[in-house]
py3Dmol code that shows the C-alpha trace and the ligand (Angstrom):
import py3Dmol

protein = """\
ATOM      1  CA  MET A   1     -23.564 -58.778   4.143  1.00  0.00           C
ATOM      2  CA  VAL A   2     -19.885 -58.870   3.140  1.00  0.00           C
ATOM      3  CA  LYS A   3     -20.827 -57.459  -0.237  1.00  0.00           C
ATOM      4  CA  LYS A   4     -22.597 -54.566   1.461  1.00  0.00           C
ATOM      5  CA  GLN A   5     -19.524 -53.870   3.612  1.00  0.00           C
ATOM      6  CA  VAL A   6     -17.283 -53.854   0.564  1.00  0.00           C
ATOM      7  CA  ILE A   7     -19.583 -51.382  -1.152  1.00  0.00           C
ATOM      8  CA  ASN A   8     -19.551 -49.202   1.954  1.00  0.00           C
ATOM      9  CA  ILE A   9     -15.759 -49.261   2.027  1.00  0.00           C
ATOM     10  CA  ILE A  10     -15.606 -48.359  -1.635  1.00  0.00           C
ATOM     11  CA  ILE A  11     -18.058 -45.472  -1.112  1.00  0.00           C
ATOM     12  CA  LEU A  12     -16.030 -44.247   1.852  1.00  0.00           C
ATOM     13  CA  ALA A  13     -12.764 -44.476  -0.100  1.00  0.00           C
ATOM     14  CA  VAL A  14     -14.242 -42.567  -3.033  1.00  0.00           C
ATOM     15  CA  PHE A  15     -15.623 -39.956  -0.659  1.00  0.00           C
ATOM     16  CA  LEU A  16     -12.284 -39.520   1.125  1.00  0.00           C
ATOM     17  CA  THR A  17     -10.394 -39.237  -2.137  1.00  0.00           C
ATOM     18  CA  PHE A  18     -12.744 -36.556  -3.415  1.00  0.00           C
ATOM     19  CA  SER A  19     -12.783 -34.595  -0.187  1.00  0.00           C
ATOM     20  CA  TYR A  20      -8.984 -34.716  -0.003  1.00  0.00           C
ATOM     21  CA  ALA A  21      -8.670 -33.543  -3.603  1.00  0.00           C
ATOM     22  CA  PHE A  22     -11.209 -30.816  -2.973  1.00  0.00           C
ATOM     23  CA  SER A  23      -9.502 -29.606   0.198  1.00  0.00           C
ATOM     24  CA  GLN A  24      -6.145 -29.473  -1.612  1.00  0.00           C
ATOM     25  CA  LEU A  25      -7.702 -27.451  -4.403  1.00  0.00           C
ATOM     26  CA  TYR A  26      -9.475 -25.154  -1.960  1.00  0.00           C
ATOM     27  CA  ASN A  27      -6.355 -24.552   0.126  1.00  0.00           C
ATOM     28  CA  SER A  28      -4.146 -23.920  -2.841  1.00  0.00           C
ATOM     29  CA  ARG A  29      -6.704 -21.464  -4.225  1.00  0.00           C
ATOM     30  CA  LYS A  30      -6.830 -19.720  -0.889  1.00  0.00           C
ATOM     31  CA  LEU A  31      -3.035 -19.508  -0.777  1.00  0.00           C
ATOM     32  CA  ASN A  32      -2.836 -18.201  -4.313  1.00  0.00           C
ATOM     33  CA  PHE A  33      -5.425 -15.600  -3.499  1.00  0.00           C
ATOM     34  CA  LYS A  34      -3.422 -14.478  -0.480  1.00  0.00           C
ATOM     35  CA  GLY A  35      -0.241 -14.375  -2.499  1.00  0.00           C
ATOM     36  CA  ASP A  36      -1.768 -12.428  -5.308  1.00  0.00           C
ATOM     37  CA  LEU A  37      -1.620  -8.816  -4.200  1.00  0.00           C
ATOM     38  CA  GLU A  38      -3.023  -7.618  -7.492  1.00  0.00           C
ATOM     39  CA  LEU A  39      -6.402  -9.189  -6.757  1.00  0.00           C
ATOM     40  CA  ILE A  40      -6.664  -6.937  -3.721  1.00  0.00           C
ATOM     41  CA  ILE A  41      -5.125  -3.671  -4.866  1.00  0.00           C
ATOM     42  CA  GLY A  42      -6.033  -3.832  -8.547  1.00  0.00           C
ATOM     43  CA  LYS A  43      -3.739  -3.163 -11.492  1.00  0.00           C
ATOM     44  CA  SER A  44      -0.446  -1.343 -11.182  1.00  0.00           C
ATOM     45  CA  SER A  45       0.366   1.675 -13.333  1.00  0.00           C
ATOM     46  CA  ASN A  46       1.255   0.663 -16.883  1.00  0.00           C
ATOM     47  CA  LEU A  47       3.205   3.808 -17.633  1.00  0.00           C
ATOM     48  CA  PRO A  48       6.623   3.069 -19.119  1.00  0.00           C
ATOM     49  CA  ALA A  49       9.234   3.116 -16.341  1.00  0.00           C
ATOM     50  CA  THR A  50      12.793   1.952 -16.835  1.00  0.00           C
ATOM     51  CA  TRP A  51      14.472   2.832 -13.549  1.00  0.00           C
ATOM     52  CA  VAL A  52      15.991   0.094 -11.413  1.00  0.00           C
ATOM     53  CA  GLY A  53      16.859   0.510  -7.730  1.00  0.00           C
ATOM     54  CA  ASN A  54      20.392  -0.833  -7.240  1.00  0.00           C
ATOM     55  CA  ASP A  55      21.906   1.254  -4.443  1.00  0.00           C
ATOM     56  CA  GLU A  56      22.537  -0.719  -1.284  1.00  0.00           C
ATOM     57  CA  VAL A  57      20.822   0.370   1.908  1.00  0.00           C
ATOM     58  CA  ALA A  58      22.200   0.220   5.472  1.00  0.00           C
ATOM     59  CA  LYS A  59      20.368  -2.244   7.702  1.00  0.00           C
ATOM     60  CA  ASP A  60      19.448   0.361  10.300  1.00  0.00           C
ATOM     61  CA  ILE A  61      18.423   3.086   7.861  1.00  0.00           C
ATOM     62  CA  PRO A  62      15.865   5.403   9.515  1.00  0.00           C
ATOM     63  CA  ILE A  63      12.496   5.141   7.739  1.00  0.00           C
ATOM     64  CA  LEU A  64       9.838   7.849   7.899  1.00  0.00           C
ATOM     65  CA  VAL A  65       6.263   7.089   6.814  1.00  0.00           C
ATOM     66  CA  LEU A  66       4.052  10.038   5.880  1.00  0.00           C
ATOM     67  CA  ALA A  67       0.308   9.989   5.182  1.00  0.00           C
ATOM     68  CA  GLY A  68      -0.402  11.757   1.876  1.00  0.00           C
ATOM     69  CA  HIS A  69      -2.565  14.932   2.135  1.00  0.00           C
ATOM     70  CA  ALA A  70      -2.351  15.046   5.960  1.00  0.00           C
ATOM     71  CA  ASP A  71      -1.505  18.748   5.719  1.00  0.00           C
ATOM     72  CA  SER A  72      -3.645  19.730   2.720  1.00  0.00           C
ATOM     73  CA  GLN A  73      -7.319  19.331   3.589  1.00  0.00           C
ATOM     74  CA  GLY A  74      -8.205  22.718   2.096  1.00  0.00           C
ATOM     75  CA  LEU A  75      -9.957  23.251  -1.217  1.00  0.00           C
ATOM     76  CA  ALA A  76      -7.145  21.894  -3.366  1.00  0.00           C
ATOM     77  CA  GLY A  77      -5.036  18.767  -2.975  1.00  0.00           C
ATOM     78  CA  ALA A  78      -7.124  17.030  -0.310  1.00  0.00           C
ATOM     79  CA  GLY A  79      -6.760  13.633  -1.984  1.00  0.00           C
ATOM     80  CA  THR A  80      -9.391  11.458  -3.633  1.00  0.00           C
ATOM     81  CA  SER A  81     -12.784  11.003  -1.995  1.00  0.00           C
ATOM     82  CA  GLY A  82     -12.905   7.555  -3.620  1.00  0.00           C
ATOM     83  CA  GLU A  83     -15.425   5.796  -5.799  1.00  0.00           C
ATOM     84  CA  ALA A  84     -17.854   4.984  -2.949  1.00  0.00           C
ATOM     85  CA  VAL A  85     -18.407   8.639  -2.022  1.00  0.00           C
ATOM     86  CA  ASP A  86     -17.859  10.330  -5.349  1.00  0.00           C
ATOM     87  CA  LYS A  87     -19.641   7.918  -7.662  1.00  0.00           C
ATOM     88  CA  PHE A  88     -22.075   6.009  -5.446  1.00  0.00           C
ATOM     89  CA  GLY A  89     -22.927   8.780  -2.979  1.00  0.00           C
ATOM     90  CA  LEU A  90     -22.013   6.895   0.217  1.00  0.00           C
ATOM     91  CA  ASP A  91     -21.094   8.852   3.347  1.00  0.00           C
ATOM     92  CA  PRO A  92     -17.427   9.756   3.734  1.00  0.00           C
ATOM     93  CA  MET A  93     -15.570   7.796   6.417  1.00  0.00           C
ATOM     94  CA  ASN A  94     -14.986  11.072   8.298  1.00  0.00           C
ATOM     95  CA  PRO A  95     -16.704  14.234   7.001  1.00  0.00           C
ATOM     96  CA  GLU A  96     -13.763  16.422   8.034  1.00  0.00           C
ATOM     97  CA  ILE A  97     -11.156  14.744   5.835  1.00  0.00           C
ATOM     98  CA  SER A  98     -11.018  13.031   2.443  1.00  0.00           C
ATOM     99  CA  ASP A  99     -11.492   9.266   2.400  1.00  0.00           C
ATOM    100  CA  GLU A 100      -7.991   8.958   0.971  1.00  0.00           C
ATOM    101  CA  LEU A 101      -6.485  10.685   4.012  1.00  0.00           C
ATOM    102  CA  PHE A 102      -8.655   8.549   6.294  1.00  0.00           C
ATOM    103  CA  TRP A 103      -7.096   5.378   4.824  1.00  0.00           C
ATOM    104  CA  ASN A 104      -3.602   6.891   4.478  1.00  0.00           C
ATOM    105  CA  LEU A 105      -3.607   7.549   8.244  1.00  0.00           C
ATOM    106  CA  LYS A 106      -4.836   4.031   9.052  1.00  0.00           C
ATOM    107  CA  LEU A 107      -2.153   2.464   6.851  1.00  0.00           C
ATOM    108  CA  GLN A 108       0.569   4.755   8.182  1.00  0.00           C
ATOM    109  CA  GLU A 109      -0.182   3.709  11.768  1.00  0.00           C
ATOM    110  CA  SER A 110      -0.323   0.031  10.908  1.00  0.00           C
ATOM    111  CA  ILE A 111       2.905   0.062   8.841  1.00  0.00           C
ATOM    112  CA  VAL A 112       4.882   1.788  11.603  1.00  0.00           C
ATOM    113  CA  LYS A 113       3.503  -0.499  14.309  1.00  0.00           C
ATOM    114  CA  LEU A 114       4.290  -3.647  12.343  1.00  0.00           C
ATOM    115  CA  GLY A 115       7.643  -2.288  11.176  1.00  0.00           C
ATOM    116  CA  LYS A 116       8.722  -1.670  14.787  1.00  0.00           C
ATOM    117  CA  MET A 117       7.696  -5.208  15.711  1.00  0.00           C
ATOM    118  CA  LYS A 118       9.885  -6.490  12.879  1.00  0.00           C
ATOM    119  CA  GLY A 119      12.867  -4.486  14.143  1.00  0.00           C
ATOM    120  CA  LEU A 120      12.887  -1.666  11.590  1.00  0.00           C
ATOM    121  CA  ASN A 121      14.154   1.795  12.555  1.00  0.00           C
ATOM    122  CA  ILE A 122      10.807   3.275  11.539  1.00  0.00           C
ATOM    123  CA  ARG A 123       8.611   6.196  12.631  1.00  0.00           C
ATOM    124  CA  SER A 124       5.779   8.391  11.424  1.00  0.00           C
ATOM    125  CA  TYR A 125       5.076  12.096  11.313  1.00  0.00           C
ATOM    126  CA  VAL A 126       1.564  13.525  11.428  1.00  0.00           C
ATOM    127  CA  PRO A 127       1.160  17.298  11.180  1.00  0.00           C
ATOM    128  CA  ARG A 128      -1.107  18.708  13.886  1.00  0.00           C
ATOM    129  CA  ILE A 129      -2.733  21.176  11.520  1.00  0.00           C
ATOM    130  CA  ARG A 130      -4.871  19.675   8.752  1.00  0.00           C
ATOM    131  CA  ASN A 131      -4.283  22.469   6.282  1.00  0.00           C
ATOM    132  CA  ILE A 132      -1.015  24.306   5.748  1.00  0.00           C
ATOM    133  CA  ASP A 133      -1.050  26.502   2.637  1.00  0.00           C
ATOM    134  CA  ASP A 134       2.701  26.991   2.253  1.00  0.00           C
ATOM    135  CA  PRO A 135       4.346  23.689   1.215  1.00  0.00           C
ATOM    136  CA  ASN A 136       7.642  24.977   2.637  1.00  0.00           C
ATOM    137  CA  ASP A 137       6.236  25.638   6.088  1.00  0.00           C
ATOM    138  CA  PRO A 138       8.469  23.571   8.441  1.00  0.00           C
ATOM    139  CA  ARG A 139       5.445  21.616   9.721  1.00  0.00           C
ATOM    140  CA  THR A 140       4.352  20.129   6.365  1.00  0.00           C
ATOM    141  CA  ASN A 141       4.907  16.493   5.384  1.00  0.00           C
ATOM    142  CA  TRP A 142       7.224  17.662   2.635  1.00  0.00           C
ATOM    143  CA  SER A 143       9.421  19.847   4.857  1.00  0.00           C
ATOM    144  CA  VAL A 144       9.755  17.193   7.540  1.00  0.00           C
ATOM    145  CA  GLY A 145      10.350  14.456   4.932  1.00  0.00           C
ATOM    146  CA  HIS A 146      12.909  16.562   3.063  1.00  0.00           C
ATOM    147  CA  LYS A 147      14.904  17.247   6.220  1.00  0.00           C
ATOM    148  CA  PHE A 148      14.745  13.543   7.128  1.00  0.00           C
ATOM    149  CA  ALA A 149      15.996  12.492   3.676  1.00  0.00           C
ATOM    150  CA  LYS A 150      18.799  15.090   3.719  1.00  0.00           C
ATOM    151  CA  HIS A 151      20.107  13.434   6.877  1.00  0.00           C
ATOM    152  CA  GLY A 152      20.270  10.065   5.128  1.00  0.00           C
ATOM    153  CA  GLY A 153      16.826   8.692   6.011  1.00  0.00           C
ATOM    154  CA  TYR A 154      14.309   6.965   3.754  1.00  0.00           C
ATOM    155  CA  ALA A 155      11.132   9.068   3.572  1.00  0.00           C
ATOM    156  CA  ILE A 156       8.019   7.669   1.919  1.00  0.00           C
ATOM    157  CA  GLU A 157       4.553   9.198   1.577  1.00  0.00           C
ATOM    158  CA  ILE A 158       1.683   6.769   1.127  1.00  0.00           C
ATOM    159  CA  HIS A 159      -1.350   7.444  -1.066  1.00  0.00           C
ATOM    160  CA  PHE A 160      -4.373   5.813  -2.579  1.00  0.00           C
ATOM    161  CA  ASP A 161      -4.911   6.732  -6.208  1.00  0.00           C
ATOM    162  CA  ALA A 162      -8.072   8.230  -7.707  1.00  0.00           C
ATOM    163  CA  TYR A 163     -10.724   5.847  -9.062  1.00  0.00           C
ATOM    164  CA  GLY A 164     -11.613   5.014 -12.672  1.00  0.00           C
ATOM    165  CA  LYS A 165     -10.036   7.052 -15.435  1.00  0.00           C
ATOM    166  CA  TYR A 166      -8.735   9.637 -12.950  1.00  0.00           C
ATOM    167  CA  GLY A 167      -6.134   7.294 -11.467  1.00  0.00           C
ATOM    168  CA  MET A 168      -3.234   5.283 -12.863  1.00  0.00           C
ATOM    169  CA  GLY A 169      -3.070   2.379 -10.369  1.00  0.00           C
ATOM    170  CA  SER A 170      -0.509   1.269  -7.832  1.00  0.00           C
ATOM    171  CA  GLY A 171       3.199   1.959  -8.012  1.00  0.00           C
ATOM    172  CA  LEU A 172       6.229   3.725  -6.576  1.00  0.00           C
ATOM    173  CA  ILE A 173       7.485   7.134  -7.683  1.00  0.00           C
ATOM    174  CA  PRO A 174      11.216   7.254  -6.915  1.00  0.00           C
ATOM    175  CA  PRO A 175      13.108  10.341  -5.696  1.00  0.00           C
ATOM    176  CA  PHE A 176      13.950  12.882  -8.373  1.00  0.00           C
ATOM    177  CA  PHE A 177      17.562  13.797  -7.635  1.00  0.00           C
ATOM    178  CA  GLU A 178      18.836  10.589  -6.061  1.00  0.00           C
ATOM    179  CA  SER A 179      19.382   7.177  -7.632  1.00  0.00           C
ATOM    180  CA  PRO A 180      16.733   4.663  -6.505  1.00  0.00           C
ATOM    181  CA  ASN A 181      17.894   2.112  -3.953  1.00  0.00           C
ATOM    182  CA  GLN A 182      17.119  -1.517  -3.157  1.00  0.00           C
ATOM    183  CA  ILE A 183      14.136  -0.629  -0.950  1.00  0.00           C
ATOM    184  CA  ASP A 184      12.634   1.250  -3.914  1.00  0.00           C
ATOM    185  CA  GLU A 185      13.276  -1.798  -6.091  1.00  0.00           C
ATOM    186  CA  SER A 186      11.716  -4.136  -3.547  1.00  0.00           C
ATOM    187  CA  ILE A 187       8.566  -1.996  -3.241  1.00  0.00           C
ATOM    188  CA  ALA A 188       8.321  -1.514  -7.016  1.00  0.00           C
ATOM    189  CA  SER A 189       8.587  -5.246  -7.638  1.00  0.00           C
ATOM    190  CA  LYS A 190       5.427  -5.717  -5.558  1.00  0.00           C
ATOM    191  CA  PHE A 191       3.442  -2.566  -6.312  1.00  0.00           C
ATOM    192  CA  GLY A 192       4.708  -1.528  -9.741  1.00  0.00           C
ATOM    193  CA  ARG A 193       6.603   1.588 -10.750  1.00  0.00           C
ATOM    194  CA  PHE A 194       5.903   5.044 -12.092  1.00  0.00           C
ATOM    195  CA  PRO A 195       8.311   6.833 -14.412  1.00  0.00           C
ATOM    196  CA  LEU A 196      10.898   9.057 -12.749  1.00  0.00           C
ATOM    197  CA  GLN A 197       9.574  12.064 -14.667  1.00  0.00           C
ATOM    198  CA  PHE A 198       5.959  11.437 -13.606  1.00  0.00           C
ATOM    199  CA  ARG A 199       4.079  14.742 -13.967  1.00  0.00           C
ATOM    200  CA  GLY A 200       7.350  16.578 -14.344  1.00  0.00           C
ATOM    201  CA  GLY A 201       8.616  15.415 -10.955  1.00  0.00           C
ATOM    202  CA  LEU A 202       6.059  15.964  -8.205  1.00  0.00           C
ATOM    203  CA  GLY A 203       6.643  18.071  -5.077  1.00  0.00           C
ATOM    204  CA  ALA A 204       7.454  15.114  -2.824  1.00  0.00           C
ATOM    205  CA  PRO A 205       9.979  13.317  -5.113  1.00  0.00           C
ATOM    206  CA  ARG A 206      11.695  16.684  -5.713  1.00  0.00           C
ATOM    207  CA  ARG A 207      12.321  16.691  -1.968  1.00  0.00           C
ATOM    208  CA  GLN A 208      13.666  13.086  -2.066  1.00  0.00           C
ATOM    209  CA  ILE A 209      10.416  11.716  -0.641  1.00  0.00           C
ATOM    210  CA  ARG A 210       9.163   8.576  -2.359  1.00  0.00           C
ATOM    211  CA  ILE A 211       5.460   8.305  -3.182  1.00  0.00           C
ATOM    212  CA  LEU A 212       3.739   4.945  -2.933  1.00  0.00           C
ATOM    213  CA  GLU A 213       0.354   4.703  -4.591  1.00  0.00           C
ATOM    214  CA  ILE A 214      -1.070   1.620  -2.866  1.00  0.00           C
ATOM    215  CA  GLY A 215      -3.930   1.222  -5.332  1.00  0.00           C
ATOM    216  CA  LYS A 216      -6.961   3.011  -6.705  1.00  0.00           C
ATOM    217  CA  LEU A 217      -9.615   3.811  -4.101  1.00  0.00           C
ATOM    218  CA  GLU A 218     -12.322   1.840  -5.865  1.00  0.00           C
ATOM    219  CA  GLY A 219     -13.827  -1.611  -6.383  1.00  0.00           C
ATOM    220  CA  THR A 220     -12.680  -4.557  -4.281  1.00  0.00           C
ATOM    221  CA  LEU A 221      -9.964  -2.640  -2.451  1.00  0.00           C
ATOM    222  CA  GLU A 222     -12.311   0.106  -1.282  1.00  0.00           C
ATOM    223  CA  LYS A 223     -15.076  -2.402  -0.448  1.00  0.00           C
ATOM    224  CA  ASN A 224     -12.672  -4.481   1.648  1.00  0.00           C
ATOM    225  CA  LEU A 225     -11.529  -1.356   3.487  1.00  0.00           C
ATOM    226  CA  ARG A 226     -15.047  -0.027   4.103  1.00  0.00           C
ATOM    227  CA  ASP A 227     -16.561  -3.338   5.206  1.00  0.00           C
ATOM    228  CA  GLU A 228     -15.929  -3.648   8.938  1.00  0.00           C
ATOM    229  CA  LYS A 229     -15.663  -7.422   8.609  1.00  0.00           C
ATOM    230  CA  THR A 230     -12.677  -7.213   6.250  1.00  0.00           C
ATOM    231  CA  ARG A 231     -11.187  -3.817   7.209  1.00  0.00           C
ATOM    232  CA  GLN A 232      -8.552  -4.891   9.737  1.00  0.00           C
ATOM    233  CA  LYS A 233      -7.526  -7.862   7.651  1.00  0.00           C
ATOM    234  CA  THR A 234      -7.064  -5.685   4.565  1.00  0.00           C
ATOM    235  CA  ILE A 235      -5.083  -2.995   6.419  1.00  0.00           C
ATOM    236  CA  LYS A 236      -2.895  -5.687   7.973  1.00  0.00           C
ATOM    237  CA  LEU A 237      -2.320  -7.445   4.690  1.00  0.00           C
ATOM    238  CA  LEU A 238      -1.289  -4.218   2.936  1.00  0.00           C
ATOM    239  CA  SER A 239       1.001  -3.101   5.789  1.00  0.00           C
ATOM    240  CA  ASN A 240       2.534  -6.536   5.898  1.00  0.00           C
ATOM    241  CA  GLU A 241       3.369  -6.363   2.184  1.00  0.00           C
ATOM    242  CA  ILE A 242       4.957  -2.917   2.618  1.00  0.00           C
ATOM    243  CA  VAL A 243       6.952  -3.844   5.744  1.00  0.00           C
ATOM    244  CA  HIS A 244       8.241  -6.994   4.033  1.00  0.00           C
ATOM    245  CA  ALA A 245       9.263  -4.921   1.046  1.00  0.00           C
ATOM    246  CA  PHE A 246      11.332  -2.721   3.411  1.00  0.00           C
ATOM    247  CA  LEU A 247      12.892  -5.796   5.000  1.00  0.00           C
ATOM    248  CA  ASN A 248      13.700  -7.415   1.652  1.00  0.00           C
ATOM    249  CA  GLY A 249      15.313  -4.176   0.496  1.00  0.00           C
ATOM    250  CA  ILE A 250      17.725  -3.889   3.400  1.00  0.00           C
ATOM    251  CA  ILE A 251      18.746  -7.469   4.071  1.00  0.00           C
TER     252      ILE A 251
END
"""
ligand_1 = """\
1
ZN
Zn -2.996 11.075 -2.857
"""
view = py3Dmol.view(width=600, height=400)
view.addModel(protein, "pdb")
view.setStyle({"model": 0}, {"cartoon": {"style": "trace"}})
view.addModel(ligand_1, "xyz")
view.setStyle({"model": 1}, {"stick": {}})
view.zoomTo()
view.show()
């Protein structure tokens, strides 16, 4: 009888040890997964970029978040329709706009909401008209962002990059005529960086608007966004990373 009890105790002890070890392993894996942004957004751009953002930023700097392609849903420049639609023939999220704009708008809203909760001086701008042909029309993202930046604000336009060989991956494109600051550095250290001269200096960076490519609209990232079970969690996680990058850049 005593022998049987001893065996039972030994079995229980072995079981507890294993389950403890397993739970530690499981939790640490889960934490690593959460901490590893790359697993969610995919690879960052591997283009050679040497810029470093050193300029200090005032704590209450006004931040403006723009959704890429919100004013260009015409034939050209509408943004990527993503791998799911373009390659696998799935329905677009909203037939009236590109899938990229659909997600840019969702992220924009979430970043601004979370940013306000965290005490940032942050806002968004969404043009009322979905297609404005003249980039210098005062209602475009670029005109509003340019004006905002000229008054000392930090304007950033968010994008998702094209899938497969058409895209480069995640990363920040700094402003063209201004030296990058510590917010730029903080974002680039999480999302990667594009060269200053990327495509000869795009329209937005020439107007002092940063471009953040969050990741390619493909694979795990796109699946997690499209799946209703993981959508909110993914949007929250991405906005959280971006808002914390702002906070780390100004404190
Ligand atoms: Zn885009």
